[in-house]
N, C-alpha and C positions, 0 to 999 in steps of 0.2 A: 454374513454380517448383519447385525441387528441394529436398526435405527431407533434411537431414543425419541421421545416426544420433542425434545429440544432440537435435535438434528432435523427432524421432519419440519418443524416450525421454521428453522433457518433456511431450509431448502425452499419452502413455500415463499418466504419473504424474498429470497434471492431471485426466484423465478419471476415473481411479480415485478421486482425492480428492473430486471433485465428485459422484461417484455418477452419472455420465452415464447417463441413461435415455432411451429413445425418448419423444418428446413424446406426450402424451395417454395414456400407459400407466400413470400413477400411480393407484393405487386410493385410495379415500376414506380408508383407514386401513391403510397397509402396516405390516408388522412393524417395531416400533421407535417408531411414532407413538404417543404417549401422549395419551389423551383424559381430561381431568379429570372428576370426578363433578359432578353438578348442584349448584350452590350452594344453600344453604338459602333465600336470598332469592328465588330463582326459584320454588322449590316453594311458599313462602309466598304469593308473588304469584298463582300459579296457584290455590292453595287458596282464597284470599280474593277474587280478582277475576275468575277465569275464568267466562264466561257460557255457553260451549258447547264441546263437543269433537266433531269430525267425524272419521270413519275412512273410509279407502279401503283395502279389502283387495285385495291383489295376486292372490290365488288363489281367493277366495270370491266368489260371484256376487251380492254386495250391498254396500251401504255402511251406516254407522251414525252416528247423531247423538245426543248427549246434551245436554240443556239444563236439567235439573233440578239445583239446587245440591247436594243430598246425593249424587247420582250422580257429579257432577263431582268433588266433594271426595274421594269414595271412590276414584275413578279416579286422582286425583293421588297418593293414598297407595299405589298399586300400584308406584310408583317407590321402590326401596329406597335411601334416602338414605345409609345406612351401608355400602353395597356398590358403590363405583364399579367400572366395568368395566375400565378401563385401555386396552384395545385390542380391536378387533373381530376375532374369529377368522376366518380366511380362508374356512372352510367355511360360515359363517353367511350367510344371505340374509334380507333384510327380508320380513316377512309382511304388513305394512300400513304405511300412513303415517297418522299422526293429527295433527290440527290443533287446537291450543288457541287459542280466541278470547276476546277481551274486547270485547264489543259486536260490531261487524262486522269488527274487525281481527284477523288471524291473528298472534298474538304468538310462537308457537313451532310449528315443524314437528318431528315426532318420528317416526323410523323405529322400528317395533315388530318385534323379532326374536323369533320364536316357533316353534321346532322343537327336536328332541332336542339337548340341550347348548347351545342358543342361546335364552335367555329373558332379554332385556334391552331397554332403550330407548336410542336414540341421538338426541339433539337435534341438528338440522342447521341450518346457515345456508349458503345458496348451495350446497347439496348437499355440504357438508363437515361432518364431525362436530365439535361444539363441547363437548358433555357426553355422558356415557354412564354408565348405572347398570343393575344387574340389576333384575329385577322381583321383587316379593314373592311368597310362595306364594298370596296372595289374587289377585294379578295373573294368575298361572298358571291358577288356577281360573276366573277370568273368561274368559280366552281359550279354555280347554277347553270351557266352557259354550257360547260362541259357536259353536265348531266343531261341537259335538254337536248344537246346534239346527239348524244348516245341514244337517248330514248327515241328521238326522231328516226335514227337509223335502224334501230332494232324493233320498232313497232311497225307491223305490216300496214300498208295502206288499206283503207276501208272503202 
């Protein structure tokens, strides 16, 4: 099959219009993708009904579970409802994955981003972002405390 100049031009234009990308190369949140903030109803459900939160840290040598209602409620309040993220900066990497449970059911998976300039939560479904909000200063203090406790336990006494 021989392509004419007109056919090639049409293919080039169509590729440009559809944003032709190599398959499998789309990131979870490329520039331009807008992620809404967490709806109030989601936070209320977590605050009122969540029975446990489990963490898996990507770079720390332990996991964490919370199952006391006051701790869970405090943890939910680390999500800054008034500050939606918008989009995930490309330089940010997830620090942990946390799982909100009601009974035995995981109701929300959340990636925790915690590094310089990256302090926010991204709710994910099928590994795609669905909601994203910054964390509060209390949330920042919580993760700093965890990191400091791990560092104190893994650093040999001098």
